[in-house]
C-alpha positions as CSV (number, residue, x, y, z in Angstrom):
1,M,32.0,94.3,225.4
2,P,31.4,97.4,227.8
3,R,27.9,97.3,229.7
4,G,27.4,100.9,227.8
5,L,28.2,99.2,224.5
6,V,25.7,96.7,225.3
7,M,22.8,98.8,226.1
8,V,23.2,100.5,223.2
9,A,23.2,97.3,220.8
10,M,19.9,96.4,222.7
11,V,18.1,99.9,222.2
12,G,19.2,99.9,218.5
13,I,17.8,96.3,218.2
14,V,14.2,96.8,219.9
15,T,14.3,100.4,217.7
16,L,14.5,98.3,214.1
17,A,12.6,95.5,215.2
18,V,10.0,98.9,216.3
19,T,10.1,100.6,213.3
20,S,10.4,97.1,211.0
21,G,7.2,96.3,212.6
22,C,9.0,93.1,214.1
23,A,10.4,91.9,211.7
24,L,13.3,90.5,213.1
25,F,11.2,88.0,215.2
26,E,8.2,86.7,212.5
27,D,8.2,83.3,211.8
28,E,7.9,82.4,208.0
29,K,4.5,82.4,207.2
30,T,4.1,85.9,208.6
31,A,7.1,86.8,206.5
32,K,5.5,85.7,203.5
33,G,2.5,87.8,204.4
34,R,4.6,90.9,204.8
35,K,6.3,90.3,201.4
36,L,2.6,89.7,200.1
37,Y,1.2,93.0,201.9
38,R,3.5,95.1,200.9
39,H,2.6,94.5,197.2
40,Y,-1.1,94.1,196.9
41,C,-2.4,95.6,200.1
42,M,-0.4,98.6,201.3
43,H,-1.0,101.2,198.6
44,C,-4.9,101.5,200.0
45,H,-4.6,100.0,203.9
46,G,-1.0,101.2,204.3
47,E,2.4,100.5,205.4
48,T,0.8,99.8,209.3
49,G,-2.5,99.8,208.5
50,Q,-3.7,102.8,209.4
51,Q,-6.4,104.8,207.7
52,A,-4.6,107.6,205.5
53,E,-1.5,106.1,205.3
54,G,-1.6,104.2,201.9
55,F,-1.1,106.7,198.6
56,N,-4.6,105.3,197.1
57,W,-6.7,106.0,200.2
58,E,-7.7,109.4,200.1
59,R,-9.0,108.9,195.9
60,M,-10.9,105.3,197.1
61,P,-14.9,106.0,197.6
62,D,-16.7,105.2,200.8
63,P,-16.4,103.1,202.6
64,R,-12.8,103.6,202.8
65,P,-10.8,100.8,203.9
66,R,-10.8,100.0,207.4
67,D,-8.0,100.8,210.2
68,L,-6.4,97.2,210.3
69,S,-4.0,98.3,213.4
70,E,-7.4,99.1,215.7
71,T,-6.9,96.1,217.9
72,A,-10.5,96.5,219.2
73,A,-12.4,96.3,216.4
74,M,-10.0,93.6,214.4
75,S,-10.3,91.6,217.1
76,T,-13.4,90.6,216.7
77,F,-12.9,89.3,213.7
78,S,-12.2,85.3,213.4
79,D,-9.1,83.9,211.0
80,E,-11.5,82.8,208.8
81,E,-13.5,85.8,208.4
82,I,-10.6,87.7,207.6
83,F,-9.8,85.2,205.0
84,N,-13.0,85.0,203.3
85,T,-12.9,88.7,202.9
86,I,-9.7,88.7,200.9
87,S,-11.1,84.9,199.3
88,R,-14.6,85.7,197.9
89,D,-16.5,86.0,194.7
90,M,-17.4,89.1,193.6
91,R,-21.0,89.8,194.0
92,D,-23.4,92.8,193.1
93,T,-23.0,95.4,196.2
94,A,-26.4,97.4,194.6
95,L,-28.6,94.1,195.2
96,Q,-30.2,94.4,199.2
97,E,-29.8,91.0,199.3
98,V,-25.9,90.9,198.5
99,L,-25.8,94.1,201.5
100,D,-28.4,92.1,203.9
101,D,-25.8,88.9,203.5
102,E,-24.1,88.5,207.0
103,N,-21.4,86.3,206.0
104,Y,-20.1,88.7,202.7
105,F,-18.1,91.2,202.7
106,A,-20.2,93.4,200.4
107,V,-17.5,96.2,199.4
108,S,-17.2,95.7,195.7
109,T,-13.6,98.3,195.8
110,M,-11.9,95.4,198.3
111,P,-10.4,93.1,195.5
112,T,-10.5,89.4,196.1
113,F,-7.6,87.2,195.6
114,K,-8.9,84.2,195.3
115,Y,-7.8,83.6,191.9
116,T,-4.6,85.0,192.2
117,L,-2.7,83.6,195.2
118,S,-2.5,80.3,196.5
119,E,-4.9,79.2,200.0
120,E,-1.3,79.0,201.6
121,E,-0.3,82.8,200.8
122,L,-3.9,84.3,201.6
123,W,-3.5,82.4,205.0
124,A,0.2,84.3,205.1
125,I,-1.5,87.8,204.7
126,V,-3.5,86.8,207.4
127,S,-1.3,85.9,209.7
128,Y,0.8,89.2,208.9
129,V,-3.0,91.4,209.2
130,R,-3.0,90.0,212.7
131,T,0.6,91.6,213.7
132,L,-0.7,94.9,212.8
133,H,-3.2,95.0,215.6
134,G,-1.2,92.8,218.2
135,G,-2.6,89.9,217.6
136,A,-1.6,86.4,216.2
137,L,-3.1,83.7,213.9
138,E,-4.8,81.0,215.4
139,F,-5.9,79.0,212.5
140,D,-4.5,75.7,211.8
141,V,-2.7,76.3,208.4
142,E,-1.0,73.0,208.5
143,G,-3.9,71.1,209.8
144,R,-5.5,72.3,207.3
145,R,-3.0,71.1,204.5
146,A,-3.1,67.9,205.8
147,Q,-7.1,67.5,206.0
148,L,-6.9,68.7,202.2
149,E,-4.5,66.5,201.4
150,S,-6.1,63.5,203.1
151,E,-9.2,64.0,201.1
152,F,-7.7,64.2,197.7
153,Q,-6.0,60.9,198.2
154,A,-9.2,59.6,199.7
155,A,-11.1,61.3,196.7
156,K,-8.1,59.4,194.0
157,A,-9.1,56.1,195.8
158,E,-12.7,56.3,195.3
159,H,-11.9,57.3,191.5
160,D,-9.9,54.4,190.9
161,Q,-11.8,52.3,192.5
162,A,-15.1,53.7,190.5
163,R,-13.2,53.8,187.4
164,T,-11.9,49.6,187.7
165,V,-15.9,48.9,188.3
166,M,-17.2,50.5,185.3
167,D,-14.7,48.9,183.2
168,E,-15.5,45.7,184.4
169,A,-18.9,46.5,184.2
170,L,-18.7,48.0,180.5
171,A,-16.8,44.8,179.3
172,K,-19.3,42.7,180.9
173,Q,-22.1,44.6,178.5
174,E,-20.1,44.5,175.7
175,A,-19.8,40.7,175.9
176,E,-23.2,40.2,176.6
177,E,-24.1,42.7,173.1
178,S,-21.8,40.7,171.2
179,A,-22.9,37.1,172.1
180,R,-26.6,38.6,171.6
181,A,-25.8,40.1,168.4
182,A,-24.1,36.4,167.1
183,A,-27.7,34.8,168.4
184,E,-29.6,37.4,166.3
185,E,-27.5,36.3,163.2
186,D,-27.5,32.7,163.1
187,A,-31.4,33.2,163.9
188,E,-32.0,35.1,160.9
189,D,-29.8,32.4,158.8
190,D,-32.3,30.1,160.2
191,D,-35.6,31.6,158.6
192,D,-34.1,33.0,155.0
193,E,-37.8,33.2,154.1
194,D,-38.4,36.3,156.5
195,V,-35.3,37.6,155.2
196,E,-37.4,40.8,153.8
197,D,-39.5,41.4,157.0
198,E,-36.9,41.0,159.2
199,D,-34.6,43.7,157.6
200,E,-38.1,45.9,158.0
201,D,-38.1,45.2,161.4
202,I,-34.6,45.8,162.0
203,E,-34.6,49.2,160.0
204,E,-37.4,50.2,162.3
205,D,-35.8,49.4,165.7
206,I,-32.5,51.3,164.5
207,E,-34.9,54.3,164.1
208,E,-36.3,53.5,167.7
209,D,-32.6,53.6,169.0
210,D,-31.7,56.7,167.1
211,E,-34.9,58.5,168.9
212,E,-33.7,56.9,172.7
213,E,-31.2,58.6,174.6
214,E,-28.4,57.2,175.8
215,I,-28.6,55.3,178.6
216,L,-26.2,55.2,181.1
217,L,-25.1,52.4,183.3
218,P,-25.4,52.8,187.3
219,E,-21.5,52.1,187.4
220,E,-20.7,54.6,184.7
221,E,-23.0,57.5,186.9
222,A,-20.6,56.3,189.8
223,Y,-17.7,56.7,188.3
224,E,-19.0,60.7,186.9
225,R,-19.6,61.1,190.2
226,A,-16.6,60.0,191.9
227,S,-15.1,61.6,189.1
228,E,-16.7,65.3,190.0
229,K,-15.5,64.4,193.5
230,F,-11.7,64.0,192.5
231,E,-11.6,67.1,190.6
232,A,-12.8,69.3,193.2
233,A,-10.6,67.8,195.6
234,Q,-7.5,67.9,193.7
235,T,-7.9,71.1,192.3
236,A,-8.4,72.3,196.3
237,W,-4.9,70.5,197.1
238,E,-3.1,72.2,194.5
239,N,-4.7,75.5,195.1
240,F,-3.2,75.4,198.7
241,S,0.2,75.3,197.6
242,K,0.0,76.4,194.1
243,R,-1.3,79.9,192.8
244,P,-4.5,78.9,190.3
245,K,-3.9,79.5,186.3
246,M,-6.1,79.7,183.6
247,S,-5.8,78.5,180.3
248,Q,-5.2,80.2,177.1
249,I,-8.0,82.9,177.0
250,R,-9.5,82.5,173.5
251,R,-10.1,85.5,171.1
252,P,-13.4,87.0,172.2
253,D,-16.9,87.9,170.2
254,L,-17.2,91.6,171.1
255,T,-20.5,91.9,169.8
256,A,-21.2,95.5,168.1
257,G,-24.3,97.7,167.2
258,E,-27.2,98.4,169.4
259,E,-26.2,95.0,171.8
260,R,-23.3,96.7,172.2
261,Q,-24.9,99.5,173.6
262,K,-26.8,97.4,176.0
263,L,-23.9,95.6,176.8
264,G,-21.9,99.0,177.7
265,E,-24.2,100.0,180.4
266,E,-24.4,96.9,182.2
267,G,-20.7,96.6,181.6
268,K,-21.0,100.2,183.6
269,R,-22.6,98.7,186.6
270,L,-20.3,95.9,186.8
271,Y,-17.4,98.4,186.5
272,Y,-18.9,100.1,190.1
273,D,-21.2,97.6,191.6
274,T,-19.3,94.0,191.2
275,Y,-15.9,94.5,190.6
276,G,-15.0,97.6,192.1
277,C,-12.6,98.6,189.3
278,N,-13.3,102.7,190.6
279,G,-11.0,101.5,193.6
280,C,-7.5,101.1,191.5
281,H,-9.0,103.4,188.5
282,S,-9.5,106.6,188.1
283,I,-12.1,108.2,185.4
284,G,-11.9,112.2,185.6
285,D,-11.4,113.2,189.1
286,S,-12.7,110.3,190.7
287,G,-11.2,106.8,191.4
288,G,-7.8,105.3,192.7
289,L,-4.6,106.0,191.9
290,V,-3.0,102.2,191.8
291,G,-3.9,101.8,188.0
292,P,-3.9,104.1,184.9
293,A,-6.7,106.3,184.2
294,L,-9.6,104.9,182.0
295,D,-10.9,108.3,181.1
296,R,-9.3,108.0,177.3
297,A,-9.7,104.0,177.5
298,G,-12.2,104.0,174.0
299,F,-8.9,105.8,172.2
300,R,-6.0,103.9,173.7
301,L,-7.0,100.8,174.5
302,N,-7.8,97.5,172.0
303,D,-10.9,95.5,173.0
304,T,-9.1,91.9,172.6
305,W,-6.1,92.9,174.9
306,V,-8.3,94.6,177.4
307,Y,-10.6,91.3,177.4
308,R,-7.2,89.1,177.7
309,W,-6.0,91.3,180.8
310,I,-9.5,92.0,182.3
311,R,-9.6,88.0,182.2
312,Y,-6.3,86.8,183.3
313,P,-4.0,89.8,184.5
314,Q,-1.3,87.5,185.4
315,G,-1.3,86.0,182.3
316,M,-0.4,89.0,180.7
317,K,1.9,90.6,183.2
318,K,2.7,87.8,186.0
319,H,3.2,89.8,188.9
320,T,0.9,92.9,188.3
321,R,-0.2,94.5,191.4
322,M,-3.8,93.8,189.9
323,P,-5.7,90.4,191.2
324,N,-7.4,88.2,189.4
325,L,-11.4,89.1,190.0
326,G,-12.9,86.0,188.4
327,I,-14.5,87.9,185.9
328,N,-16.2,85.6,183.7
329,D,-16.4,85.7,179.8
330,H,-20.0,87.7,179.9
331,D,-19.0,90.0,182.4
332,A,-15.2,91.0,181.0
333,R,-17.2,91.5,177.0
334,A,-19.3,94.3,179.0
335,V,-16.7,95.6,181.2
336,V,-15.3,96.0,177.9
337,A,-18.0,97.4,176.3
338,Y,-18.2,99.9,179.1
339,L,-14.7,101.2,178.6
340,D,-14.8,101.8,175.0
341,T,-16.9,104.3,175.3
342,L,-14.9,106.3,177.7
343,R,-13.2,108.7,175.2
344,A,-12.5,112.0,177.2
345,P,-10.7,114.9,175.5
346,K,-6.6,115.2,176.1
347,P,-6.3,117.4,179.2
348,D,-4.7,120.6,178.6
349,K,-1.8,119.8,181.3
350,P,-1.7,115.8,181.3
351,I,-1.0,114.4,184.5
352,P,2.4,112.9,185.1
353,P,3.2,109.3,185.8
354,L,3.8,107.9,189.6
355,E,7.3,107.6,190.0
C-alpha cells in the first residue's frame, strides 16, 4: 500500500478512536460500562461527561451533575468513592446529619443503582467514568470476585456444619424427652391411688409450660447465626454477577381519609428530599425531562400500578431507565398519596412527547 494511503488510514483510525471516546481500545469491562452509562447516565451527565451536555441537564435542580471530564477534580476521588456514590441507600437530604456525613453523597437527584445493577456492572460504570477524565480503574474487580466467592464458600461450610451439630443436638434432646416421658408413665402406673392428685399436678405443669417462652438450644442459636451469615454471603456473591431481583409485589393497603392526607404530605418530602424524583420528572415548569410529567398524575394514574412501579420498576418494564431506588412499603405508599394530589388542569397546548 502506498505510504500516503497508509497515513490516511492511520489518521482515520485515530480520528475514529478520539470521536468514539477511544472505544476501539477499551477492555471488555469498560466497554460494558460505556453501554450502561449511555442507557442510565448520559441524559444527565452527557455523552462525554461535560456539564450542559445531557438533554436533562438544564431542567435539573441545583446542585447539577458534576463535570465528569474534569481531570483535576475527578482524580481526587477514589474508585470506591465513585462506586459508593452510585451504589448507596437513599437518605433524607433535608436532615443536617445527612448533609454533614462526609461518607455520604447527599444529593437526592442523583439516583442509586444499588438495587438495579449487579456489582460487576457498577464497577464497569466506574471503569468507563474513569476514561472520561483520562483515568483508569485501579480497583481489583477480579480480586473482589474471588473474595466474595471465598466468603460464600466459607459461610456455606460453617452453615452446613452448624446444621449437622444442631440436628444431632435435637435428636439427643428428643431421645432424652422420650425416655423421661416413658419413665414418668411407668411411675404413674405404679402409683394408681394418687392418680387424681397427679392429674391436677400435670394440668398445673402444662399451664406453666404454656406461659414459658420457648428456650432454644445453644446449637440452635449457633445455627441461626450461621444461617444469617450464610444468607448475607450468598446474597453478596449472587449480586456481584446477577442483578438484584424482588419477589412479586403484593397489593398495597392504600389508606384513605385524614391519614391519607398526612401520608401525602410526607410523600411530598420524600419525593423531593429523599428520592429526588424531580431530577427526572417534572411538575409544572420545574423538574427533569427523562420521565413523564406528573402534573396530572392524580387523574391519570392507577394507585396500585404506581405503587408497584415505584417499588420495582424492572418488574413492570425490564429495560426501563428508572432505577429501583430501594423504596420500602411505607415510603412508596406515601409517594403514591402525594402523586394522587397532583391534579393540574389540562394545558391549552400540550407539550409534545420527546422523540
